[in-house]
C-alpha positions, 0 to 999 in steps of 0.5 A: 499500499502506497502513501500519498503525501497531502498536497499543499493547499494554494492561496485562492487570492491575493490577501489585502492588509485590512489594518490599512484598507479599512480605515482608508476606505472608511475615510474615503467614505467619510470624505464623500459624504462631507464633500457633498455637505460642504459643497452642496450649496456652492455647487448648486450656486455655481454649477446649477446642481448640488451633486457636482462635486460628489459625483466628481468625488465619487468618480475620483475615488473609483480610480483611486480604489483601482490604482490601489488594487493595481499597485497592490498587485505589482511588485514594488521592486519594479519602481527601482528600474523607473526611479530615474524616468520618474524624475525626468517626467516630474521635472518635465510636467513641473516645467510644464506647468510654468512654461507651457500653454497647459498650465492652469492658474487659480488663486494666484498660482499656477499648480495645475496641468490641463489636458482637455477635460482633465486637470491634475497637480504635478507636485503630487507626481514629483513628491512620489518621484522624489521619494522612490528616487531617494529610496533607490539611491540610498539603498544602492549607496548604503555602504558609502551613505556617510560620504558628503559627496555620495550620500548627501549632495546628490540627494540635495541637489535633486531636491533643490531642482525640485524645490526651485520649479515648485516655488516658481508656481508658487507652492511653498507648502509643497516645497516645504514637505519635499524639504521635510521628507528629503531630510527624514529619509536621509536621517533614516538612511544613515546620512551624518547628523553633521551633514544634515544639520549643516544643511540647516545653516543656508536653509533657514535664512532661504526660507526666511527670505522667501517668506518675507520677500512675498507680500502674500506670505507676510500677510499670512504670517502676520494674520497667523500670529494674530488672526483676529486683528485681520478678521476681514482680510488675511485671517478671514479663513482662520477665524471662520474655521475656529468658529466652525470648531467652536460651534461643533462642540462634543457632538457636532451640529449634524451632517449637513447642518453646518453654518460656516460652509454657507459662503463664510468658510472659503474652500470648505470642500477642499483645504478647510474640510476638517473645519467642517467635519469639526462643525458638523461631527464635533470633537467625537467625529474629529477624534474618530478621524484622528484614530483612523489616520493614526492606524494608517500611519503606525501601520505604515512605519510597522512595514517599514521597520520590518522590511528587510529590503532596504529599498522597501523599508525606505520607500515605505518610510518616505511614503508614510512620512509624506501622508503623515506630514500632509495630514498634520500640516492641513489639520494644523492650519485649519486649527490655526497653529500653522500659517495658511497653506493650500494643502488637502486632507488625504482621503477626505478633501475634494480632489482627484490628483491628491485622492488618487496619489493618496490611494496609490500610496496605500497600494505600494504600502500593501505590496511592501508589507505583503513581500516581507 
C-alpha cells in the first residue's frame, strides 16, 4: 500500500492588509459624504446642481481604488528601474506648468496642468518620484551613505531642482513638504547628522527670505500670529475655521447642518474640509478621524520597520512620512497652529490628484508589506 503525501493547498487569492484597507476606505467614505455636505450649496449656485462635486469625488474614489488594487498586485521592486524616468517626467511636468500653454492658474498660483477636460497637480507626482529616487539611491549607496559627496550632496541637488520649480508656481507648502521628506529619509537612511545639520545653515535664512519677500506670505504670517486683528482680510479663513470648530462642540451640529460652509468659510470642500467636519461631527468625529489616520501611519511605519529589503523599507518610510506630514499640516492650518497653506486632507478633501496619489501610496505600502 503506497502512501500519498498530502498536497500543499495554494492560496485562492491575494490577501489585503485590512489594518490599512479598512481605515482608508472608511475615510474615503467619510470624505464623499462630507464633500457633498460642504459643497452642495456652492455647487448649486455655481453649476446649477448640488451633486456636481460629489459625482466627481465618487469618480475619483473609484479611480483611486483601481490604483490601489493595481499597485497592490504590482511588485514594488519594479519602481527601482523607474526611479530616474520618474524624476525626468516629474521635472518635465513641473516645467510644463510654468512654461507651457497647459498650465492652469487659480488663486494666484499655477499648480495644475490641464489636458482637455482633465486637470492634475504635477507636484503630487513629483513627491512620489522624489521618494522613489531617494529610496533607490540610498539603498544602492548604503555602504557609502556617510560620504558627503555620495550620501548627501546628490540628493540635496535633486531636491533643489524640484524645490525651485515648485516655488515658481508658487507652492511654498509643497516645497516645504519635499524638504522635510528628504531630511527625514536621509536621517533614516544613515546620512551623517553633521551633514544634515549643516544643511540648516543655508536653509533657514533661505526660508525666511522666501517668506518675507512675498507680500501675500508676509500677510499670512502676520494673520497667523493674530488672525483676530485681520478678521476681514488675511485672517478671514482662520477666524471662520475656528468658529466652525467652536460651534461643533462635543457632538457637532449634524451632517448638513453646518453654518460656516454657507459662503463664510472659503474652500470648505478642499483645504478646510476638516473645519466642516469639526462643526458638523464635533469633537467625537474629529477624534474618530484622528484614530483612523493614526492606524494608517502606525501600520505604514510598522511595514517600514519590519521590511528587510532596504529599498522597500526606505520607500515605505518615505510614503508614510509624506502622508503623515500632509495630514498634520492640513489639520494644524485649520486649527490656526500653522500659517495658511494650500494642502488637502488625504482621502477626505475634494480633488482627484490628491485622492489618486494617496490611494496609490496605500497600494504600494500593501505590496511592500505582503512581500516581506
